[in-house]
C-alpha positions in Angstrom: 30.6 30.6 34.9 31.3 27.3 36.4 33.7 26.1 38.9 34.6 26.8 42.5 34.6 30.5 43.8 38.4 30.6 43.7 38.3 29.6 40.1 35.5 32.0 39.0 37.4 34.9 40.6 40.5 34.0 38.7 38.8 33.7 35.5 37.7 37.2 36.0 41.2 38.4 37.2 42.8 36.7 34.2 40.5 38.8 32.0 42.3 42.1 33.3 45.4 40.7 31.3 43.7 39.0 28.3 41.3 41.8 27.8 43.4 44.7 29.2 42.2 47.3 26.6 38.5 46.5 27.4 39.3 47.2 31.1 41.3 50.4 30.6 38.3 51.5 28.3 36.1 51.2 31.3 38.2 53.5 33.5 38.4 56.0 30.6 34.9 55.8 30.3 34.1 56.6 33.9 36.3 59.8 33.7 34.5 60.8 30.6 31.0 60.1 32.6 31.7 63.0 34.8 31.2 65.2 31.8 28.9 63.4 29.6 25.4 62.4 30.7 25.2 60.1 27.7 28.2 58.3 28.8 27.1 58.3 32.4 23.8 56.6 31.5 25.4 53.9 29.5 27.9 53.0 32.2 25.1 53.0 34.7 23.1 50.7 32.5 26.1 48.4 32.2 26.5 48.4 35.9 23.0 47.6 36.8 23.5 44.6 34.3 26.7 43.6 35.9 25.2 43.8 39.4 22.7 41.2 38.2 25.1 39.1 36.6 27.6 39.0 39.4 24.8 38.7 42.2 25.0 42.2 43.7 26.8 45.3 44.4 29.5 43.9 46.5 30.7 41.5 44.0 30.8 44.3 41.6 32.7 46.7 43.9 35.1 43.8 44.4 35.6 43.3 40.8 36.1 47.0 40.2 38.7 47.1 42.9 40.5 44.2 41.5 40.5 45.7 38.2 42.1 48.9 39.4 44.9 46.9 41.3 45.7 44.8 38.2 45.8 47.6 35.8 48.0 49.6 38.1 50.4 47.0 39.4 49.7 43.6 37.8 52.8 42.1 39.2 51.3 42.2 42.9 47.8 41.8 42.0 45.6 39.5 44.0 44.7 35.8 42.9 41.5 34.2 43.0 42.7 32.2 45.9 43.7 35.6 47.8 40.1 37.0 47.0 38.5 34.1 48.6 40.9 33.9 51.4 40.3 37.8 52.1 36.4 37.6 52.1 36.0 36.9 55.9 38.0 39.8 56.8 36.2 42.1 54.4 33.0 41.4 56.6 35.0 43.3 59.4 34.5 46.9 58.5 37.4 49.3 59.0 37.3 51.9 61.6 36.6 55.3 60.3 37.7 57.4 63.2 40.7 58.5 61.4 38.7 60.3 58.5 37.6 64.2 58.9 34.1 64.5 59.6 33.6 66.0 56.2 34.5 62.7 54.5 32.3 60.2 56.4 29.3 58.9 54.8 26.1 59.9 56.6 
């Protein structure tokens, strides 16, 4: 993919509309993976490939979160410009003091 970071993110975001059925199938497969080791391994292999193609786990996590936002509320989903503008604040991790002890990661 060529272009500026904003253009690249926008192209991915646009695919949530143009290829909606594919992205919905991704979500459905994740639910099935909870009960199917075969589906889980297939998805895990796809995620490993996606991490490599996107440049790591953080871009994949960002893509996954954007996908969920767009599938649930496409009228208010962020744009590529919103993503790029929000990246600096993403580096400032949120406080976890409000979470119960059992919900915190080690």
